[in-house]
N, C-alpha and C positions, 0 to 999 in steps of 0.2 A: 912047558911051553918054550918054543924056540925064541931067539932074539927077534927074528923077523916077525913072528906072530905077536910078540909084545909090542913092537913098533906099530904094527897094523892096528892093534887094539887101542893104543894111545891116540893114534890119529883119529880113530872113530870117536873116542871120548871127547877129544878137543872139538871135533865137528859138532857133536851133540851139544856141547856147552855153548858154542857159537849160536846154534839154532835156538837154544833156550833164551839167550840174550836178545836175539832178534824178536822173538815172540813177546818179550817183556818190554820192547820198545827201546832197547839200548842201541847205541851207535857203535858199529864194529868196522874195522878196517876191511879193505877189499881182500887183503891177503890174510887168510886164516891160518895162523901159526902160533906156536907156543910163545914166541917172543912178545907178541902184542896182546895175548889173551888177558893179562892183568889190566891193560888199558881199557879193553872192551868191558871188562867187569866193572871197572870204576865208572864207566859211562852210564850205568844203569841208575835211574833216578832213585834217590833215597826214600825209603818208606817212612812216613811220619804218622804219629798218633797225636792229632791236634785237638786240644781242648781249650775252651775260652768261655768267659762269662758273656753270654749274649744279652742278658737283661741289664738295662742301665742301673747304675749304682744307687741312684736316689730311689728308684722303684724297689730294688732289692732291700734297701734299708727299711722301707715301709712294710713290705711283706714279711720280713724276718723279725721285726721288732714289735709288731702290733698284734694284739689279740683282743677281740671285743667280747664283752659280756652280753649275750642275747637277751638278758633280762633288764638291761639298762641302756636305753636309747637317749640318754641325756647328754652324750658327749661324742666327740670324734677326734681322731688324731691326724687325719689326712693332711690338714693344712700345715702341720709341722714338717711334712716331707715333700709335698707338691709345691714347687716354687710359684710365685705370683709376680709377674706374668708367667704363663705356662711356657715350658721349654719343649719344643716339638721333639727334640732328640730323645726325650724321656719316653716317648711313645713309639719309638722305632727300635728294632733289634740292633745290637752292636755287631757290625760285620767283622769277619776275620779275613785278612789279606794273606793269601798264600800264592807266592809267585805273581802271576799276572791276573789272578782272579780274586774277587771278594765274595765271601759266602755269607748269605743272610738266610733267614726263614727256615733254618734247620730245626728238626724235631729235638727238643731238649733231652739230654741224657741218653741219646741213641747214636750209636756209631754208624756213620754212612761213609761209603767209599768215595774218594775223589781222585782225580788224576788231571794234571795239567803239564805244561812243558817242562817244568822244573822239578816236580815232585809228585808222588802218589802216596796214598795212605787213607786214614780214616778221620772223620770229623765228629766231634761230640761236644755240642754246646752245653754248658752247665746252666743251672737255675731252671726252675719249673715254668716260669711265665714265658709264653711265646708270643711276643709282639710280631706282627708281620710288616715287612717293609713295602707298603703300598702307597699309591698316590692318595687313596682314601684315608680318612682320619680315624684314629682311635680303633685300629683293627687288631684284635687279639683272639687267640685260640682259647676255647673253654677247657682245653686239656690241662692235665697236671695237678688239679686239685685233689686232695685226699677225699675219698667218698666211701660208700658202702663196699667193704671187701676189697678195696684197692684204690686206684686213682682213675680220674676221668681220662679217657683216651684222647690223644691229639688227632687233629685232622678230621674230626667228625662234625663239630659245631664251631663255627667261627662268627664272632660278633664284630660290629663296627658301624661306621657311618656310610653316607651315600657313596656309591662307586661309579666308575666310568669304564669305558672299554680299555683304558690304560691299565686297569687292575687285572686284566685277564691272565697275563703271564704268571703273576704271583698266585692269585686265588684259584685259577683253573689248572694251569700247567704245573705249578709247584705244590699248592695245598690240596688240589684234587676236588675243588668245589663243583658240585653238579646241580645244586638247587639254590635259588635266591628267594628269600622271604623279605619283601619290602613292607615295613610296618607304617609307611607314611600315609596310607589311605588316600583320601581325596586331594591331599595337598600336592600330589605328584601325578603326572599324566602317564607315567611309565606303565606299559602293559606287557613288555618283554624285557628280558635281562640285557643290560649293556655288555655282559660278559660273553654273549654269544647265543646263537639261535638254539643250540642244543641244551642250554641251561633251562631247567624247569623253573618257571617263574610263578609266584603267587603274591598277590597284594590284597589283604583283607580290606573291606570297605572302610573299616576304622579300627584303631587299636589305641586305647587310652593308657597313659602311663600311671603308675603308682596306684593301681586299683585292680582287683580281681573281677570287677564287674564289667566284662567286655563282651559285647554281643557276638563277636566272631571268634571267641576264644577256642571253641571246638575245632573250627576249620583251621585255625592257626596252629594249634597243637598237632592236629592230624597231619598237616602238611610236613611238619618237621619229623614227627615220629615215623611216618611212612618213608620219608627220605632215608632216614638212618636204617630202617628195616631193609631197604633195597640198595644199601651200600652207595648212597648218593649224598655225600657230605653237604651240609647246608650252611650258606652264609646268610645270616639274618641281621637286619639293620633298620635304622630310621635315618634321620638326617645327620645327627652327630654321634650316633651309637651310644647315647647316654640314657635317656629317660624311658622311652618305649622299649628300646633294646635292653636296657637294664632290668626292666620289669619282666620281660620274657626270659632273660638269662636267669633271673631269680627263680622262676618256676622250674626251669629245667635242671638247674643245679640242686634245688631242693628235692626233685624227683630222684636224683642220683645219690642223695645222701651227703652232699657237701655240707660241712658245718655252717651254722648261721654266721659265725664270725668270719669265715672265709668268703661266704657269699657277700657279706657287707663289704669286705675288702675288695673283692672283684668289682663290685658296683663303684666303689670310691676310686678305683684306678683311673676312671675318666677324669678325675681332678688333675691328673698329670697332663691331660690334653687341654682342658679348659678349667682353670682354677676359679670356680664360682661356688659360693657358699651353698647354692641350691643343691649341689651334688654330694653333700655330706650325709652320713647315715642318720644324723640326729635332726635333720630339717623336718619340722612338723608339718610343713606345707607340701612336702614331696615324698621322699622315701619313707618317712615315718607313717604316712598314710597307708602305704602298702603293708607295713608291719602290723598296723592296726586292723586291716582287713584280714590278715592271716590269723591274728589272735581270735577273731570271731569264729574261725573254723573249728570243727570237731577234730579230735585227735590229740595224742599226747606229746608229739614231737613235731618240729617243723616239717620233716620229711613226710610223716604220716598225715599231717594236715593237708599238705599240698597234693599228695597222692589221692587222698579221699576226695579232694576238690576236683581234680581232673577226671577221676572216675565218675563223679557226679555230673560232669560236663559231657560224658559219653565215651571217653577213652576207656578201652577195656583193660582188665587186669592182664590178659594175655599180651596185649600190645605193650603195656608197661614193662612186663617181664622181658620181652624181646628187646625193647629199647635199652633197658638197663644192662642186659647181658652184652649187647654190642658196644655200648658206650663206656663200660667199666673194664679197666685192665685189672682183673682180679676175680674174686668169687663173690658176687653180690647175693644178698638174701633173695630167695624166691618169694614173691608176693602171692598169697593164696586167696583167691576170691571166694565169696560165699553167695550162693544162690538159694533163696527160699521159695519153693513152690508149695504154698500152703492153701488148702481149701477148707473153709469152715473152722479155721483155727488161727492162732497168732503165736508169735515167738517173743520171748523176753529179751532176745539179743538181735538187734538190727544191724550189727556189725557187717560191713561190706567186704572187708579184707582182714585176713589174719597176717600180721607182719612177722610174728614169730611166736613160738610156744603153742599153747593149747586153745581149745574152743569149747564153750559150754552154752547151753540154752535150755529153757523150759518151754515146751509147747502147751498151749492152753486152748481147749476146744471152745468154740463159740456157744452162746446160749442155745440150748436145744440140740446140741451135738455132743458127742463123746469120743474119746480116743480109744475106748475099748473096742477092739476089732478094726481100728483105723488102718488104712493103707499107709505104710511107712517105708521110706527108702532113704538111706544116708550113704552117699558115695564120696570118696576122696580120691581124686585123680583117676576117675572112671572105675575105681574098685569099690564094690559093695561092702561096706563095713557096718551095715545096720545091726547085726547081731552083737557086735562089741561096742557100738557107739550109742545105741538107743535102748532105753528101758523106761516104761511107764511115763512117757511124756518128757523125759529128760535126755538130752544129748550131751555126751562128754567125749571129747577127743583130746587125749593127752598131748599129742605132738602132731601138729598139722604139717603135712608134707606135700599137699597138692590141693587143687581146686575142690571145694566142698559144695555138693548139691544135696539139699535137704528137701524131700517131697513127702508131705503128709496130707491125707484126705480124711478128715473126721467124719464119722457117720452120725446120721440123725437119730436122736433119742426116740424111743417108742412114746407116743403121746400119752400123757398122764391125765389128760382132761377129757371131758365128754362134750362132744359137739352136739348142741341142742337142736341144730337145724334139721338134720335128717330124721330126728325122732319127734319133732314137733307134731301136734295132733290136730284133728278137726273137732267139731262139736261132739262127735260120738266117740272120741278117744282113739280113732284110727289115725295112721300116719297121714298127714295132710298131703293130698294130691299124690300119694304114693311115694313122694320124695322128701316131704317136709317143707317144700317151698314151691312157689309158682312164679316163674319169670314172666315179666310183662304185666304184673298186677300190683295193686296197692289197696289200702283201705281209704275210703273217702271220709268226709267229716262225720258221717254217721256210723262209721265202723263197718261199712258194707264194702265187699270186694268189688273193685272196678279195674278195668284194663287201663294200663299206662306204660307206654314203651320206656324201657330203661329202668323200671322199678322191679324190685324183688319182694315178694310177700311170703312171710313165714306162717306156719300154723301156730297153735297155742303152745307157749313155752312156760313151764311152771316156775314161778318166782314168788318171793314174799318180801315184805318190807325189810330194808337193810341189805338185801342181796346186791352183790356187785356183778354187773353184766358187762362182758367184754366182747369186742368184735375183731375179726381179722378177715381180710379179703372183702369186706363190705363196710359200710359206714351208715350212720344215722343222720339224716338231715340233708337238705339241699337249699338252694336259694329261693325256691318256690314254696307254696303252701298247700299243694294238692295232695301230698303224701302224708299220711298220718299213722301214728302208732298208738296203741291203746293198752291200758291195763284192764284186766277182767277179774270178776269174782270167781268163786268156786264153780258156779254154774255155767261159766263161759258165756254168759248172756249180758249181764250188766257191766258196762265199761266206765272207766274213769281216767282222770289224768291223761287227757289226750295230748300226745307229743306231736308237734308240728314243726316243720323247719323254721317257722317264724319265731319259735322259741329260741332257736339257736342264732337266727339272723339278728334278732334284737336282744338276744340273751334275756328274754322275758321269762321269768319264773324258772330260769335254768338252775337257780340255787336249790330248788327242791330236789335236784338230782345229784347234789354234792355227796362225796367228792366225785369229780368227773374229769375226763380228758377231752378237752375242747380245742379245736383248731380255728384260730381267729381268721385265717386266710380263707379256708374253705367252708367255715361255719358248720362244722360237723362234729359229732361226738363219736369217739372210739371206745369209751367206757363210761359207766355212770352207776350210781347207787339207786336202787328202787326206793321210791318215796315211803315215808313212814305212815303207811295206811294199812291197817290190819285186814281190810277187806280184799286186798290185792292177792290173787292166787295165780294168775296167768298174765302173759303179755304177748301181743302180736306186733311184728315190726314190718313197716314199709321201708325198704332199704335201697341202697345203691351199691353197685359193684359190677363186675363183669358178668357173673351168673350165680345163681343160687348154689350151684355145684361147688363153687369156690368159697362159699360163705362158712365162717366158723363163728359160733356164738357160744360162750360159756357162762355159767353161773357159779360165781365164787371159785373159779379155777383160772390160774394163769395160763395163757396160751404160750 
């Protein structure tokens, strides 16, 4: 390369360097030459990596030094850390001044770029708790807590007190809030969000603190869970962001698997805003009431209890899985729901969700049904696993990895009894009326057939003293006295022991048919024992029911 070529290349390199400086915002002289190149380079703002503690020290001390025992609600430590009277600066983030700008509301432990007139670089506030610098009181992000498989994400759920339009810049523009849940119910007239017309607003008619017995809990949970599913961060609040807000925060943190100790501490952080004894974890008139409600729930852990509770209120397992996946920075457990579609059978395991591990159940057929030949289907995650999971009424799944759907239809047993109605006879031993019964007839007081709408008359049914007669589809006795049933001798002519509904109405002489099944409300018999009379050989019944075709009468056989 010639000297001239070398000089040309050097000038090109210098020009390129100047252009780069200009792109980076540096100040350069009008004359671009090697003599002032070093000055131009020096004019480039210095890149900084800025870290600072955004959480107030008193709050840090509480969070770092306190661990609560979830089995003991007789004590609290918050009053040792939260000053009385409250110091408002304890509920605001500590800002970082860089040049002519102060930075608040940054996401903890995350580097974000900044640039101002004096410097450029990255910001990374330390400490997990993220207070927000709003005009509203007691505003903090639910992010940062350890939970199932990771930590709760920032910028998804934010809790606090009543807000105004002055909070739009922080909550909407900086924190990304797109939904407002106002828990104040009828005490406020708000029907739209002061944060702006585009903010989706919901106010349940009521929401009570420190209890799980809220009439509008499903609508409240659904509003938040749908918001997270649609990437619409939610600001939820009451007046002070303490009681009602604390109750709802408790539920969502439990769903995410935040430890009970940390949930207690998040609740007590409100004490830095308003140091009153009512906001301690051990107050038996407030927070402890919520804990007592939780203790009444089924489930082996706080998380499982609350998840089963919200599923019982109508939130689906699929919705919870999506909510947890979006809310958790990590790898949360997958909740596997269980659906039982059982016909003529029951299960020994009414578990609604498998949280981890396996699942087993025994299916039992109802009386009169059997599992032999039953229609059985066991699916996990839409995959049919019947052949490996089901055997002889037992379901065993060693490792549950998806939604379980169990469908079993038991089949009816072959009847083991003899229905006496269709084989009851007339005086000559033939099938009575060709069917064994005659609809619209009864026996009058002299054992003579007579028409009567609604009555069913049978032929002669063979019985003897001590036999147990049972009915199904029909019953013996009404409130009137015009229908009679009689016992007859071997000749089917002489009758005795006339049974009339008056017997049952007044329970007169009913003891002669003991033991019996008698309904006090309808004054009817569904079974009885034939009286101890050796002359008895047959019986004819005047009955009630839909039709004789549906009637079943057995002698000494269980239906």
